C-alpha positions, 0 to 999 in steps of 0.5 A, spaced: 664 425 345 669 421 341 667 423 334 671 418 330 667 412 334 660 415 333 656 413 327 653 419 324 646 418 320 647 422 314 641 423 310 641 420 303 644 425 297 645 424 290 652 428 289 658 428 293 664 433 293 671 431 292 677 436 293 681 436 287 688 440 285 687 444 279 693 449 277 696 449 284 690 451 287 684 448 290 677 447 287 671 442 289 669 437 284 662 434 284 661 426 282 655 422 282 654 418 288 648 413 290 651 412 297 650 416 304 654 421 306 661 423 304 665 418 301 672 418 305 675 412 301 673 415 294 677 422 296 683 418 299 683 414 292 682 421 288 688 424 292 693 418 291 691 418 283 692 426 283 699 425 287 701 420 282 699 425 276 703 431 279 709 426 280 708 424 273 708 431 270 714 433 274 718 427 272 718 424 279 721 416 278 724 418 271 730 422 274 735 417 277 735 418 285 742 418 289 743 416 296 748 421 297 748 428 295 755 428 293 754 423 288 749 427 285 752 431 278 752 438 278 751 439 271 744 441 269 740 442 262 736 448 265 738 454 270 736 452 277 737 459 280 733 465 279 738 470 276 734 476 279 735 472 286 742 471 285 743 479 283 739 481 289 743 476 293 750 478 290 748 486 291 747 485 298 753 481 299 757 487 296 753 492 300 754 489 306 762 488 305 762 495 303 760 497 310 765 493 313 771 497 310 775 503 309 777 503 301 776 499 295 782 495 296 780 492 302 773 491 299 775 487 293 780 483 298 773 481 302 770 479 296 776 475 293 776 471 300 768 470 299 769 467 292 775 463 295 771 459 299 766 457 293 772 455 289 775 450 294 768 447 295 767 447 287 773 443 286 772 438 291 765 437 288 767 436 281 773 432 283 769 427 287 763 427 282 766 427 275 773 425 276 773 420 281 777 424 286 783 425 281 785 432 280 789 435 274 797 435 275 799 439 269 798 447 268 794 447 261 790 441 264 788 445 270 787 452 266 782 448 261 778 445 267 777 452 269 775 455 262 770 450 261 768 445 266 768 450 272 765 456 268 760 451 265 758 449 272 758 456 275 755 460 269 752 455 264 757 456 259 765 456 258 769 462 258 769 467 252 777 466 252 783 463 255 790 466 253 797 466 255 800 473 257 805 475 252 810 479 256 811 474 262 811 466 262 807 465 268 801 469 266 794 467 263 788 470 262 781 468 262 776 473 259 769 475 259 765 480 255 760 480 260 761 477 267 755 475 271 757 478 277 758 485 273 752 485 269 747 488 274 752 492 278 752 500 277 759 503 280 759 510 282 764 514 280 767 515 287 769 508 287 774 508 281 776 502 278 772 497 283 771 491 280 766 486 283 770 480 278 774 480 285 769 475 287 770 470 281 778 471 282 777 469 289 773 462 286 779 461 281 784 462 286 780 457 291 780 452 285 788 453 283 790 452 291 786 446 292 789 443 286 796 445 288 797 451 283 798 457 288 797 463 284 795 471 285 789 472 281 786 479 280 780 482 276 781 487 271 776 491 266 779 492 259 776 497 254 773 494 248 773 498 241 766 499 239 763 497 246 760 501 251 762 496 257 769 494 258 770 486 258 773 483 265 779 479 265 781 474 270 789 475 271 792 469 273 800 469 275 802 463 277 808 462 283 815 460 281 814 453 284 808 451 279 813 453 273 819 449 276 814 443 277 811 444 270 818 444 267 820 438 270 814 434 268 816 436 261 
């Protein structure tokens, strides 16, 4: 028997039940009704109203829609990624790579390589969305871009400090009192000076290489007076060709 074509003879009722959404779950709500049987059009109409109400609550229709994902801006007013989820995922990344190496140096190199891929993509997206496909051509410009724009996209704030080395002209340092990738990491004593900041160093190197500023980038712990945990310093040592180009540009 085709149930869709069969005409059911429902007994008269005084109440009909509509399915309503409440607090993310479901509940039945009664509504007065003098018709016979369930009012399917009424249920559909209620659902449409409920969908519109929920869309209004989450701001659908008020947020600009983008046809292309590359046109969608990276910056946000609120945190999009769960910090605990990131910490868990990053710890898994470190532990996996730890099983693939034989020493600390190789482990840091693998983390740096993983970060390098992230840096290259972050540069591409930021240049496309915020700079009209233009890249920085001056040394101070690319360092400021890293210190402010890139750091805000990745960590929600600018880096704590950007300094030039006092002993070498080709060295610059970006420092963080509590780098996010080191915040929830407990390093065993037998691993010595292992620094998960190598991942961020890789991101920085990926951005610099993509912008045409080749450099050697490393992460270091620097003790702080009166602080239990050391700060993390990303040391950037630019290639000689970068300095010669900067001198030509004046």
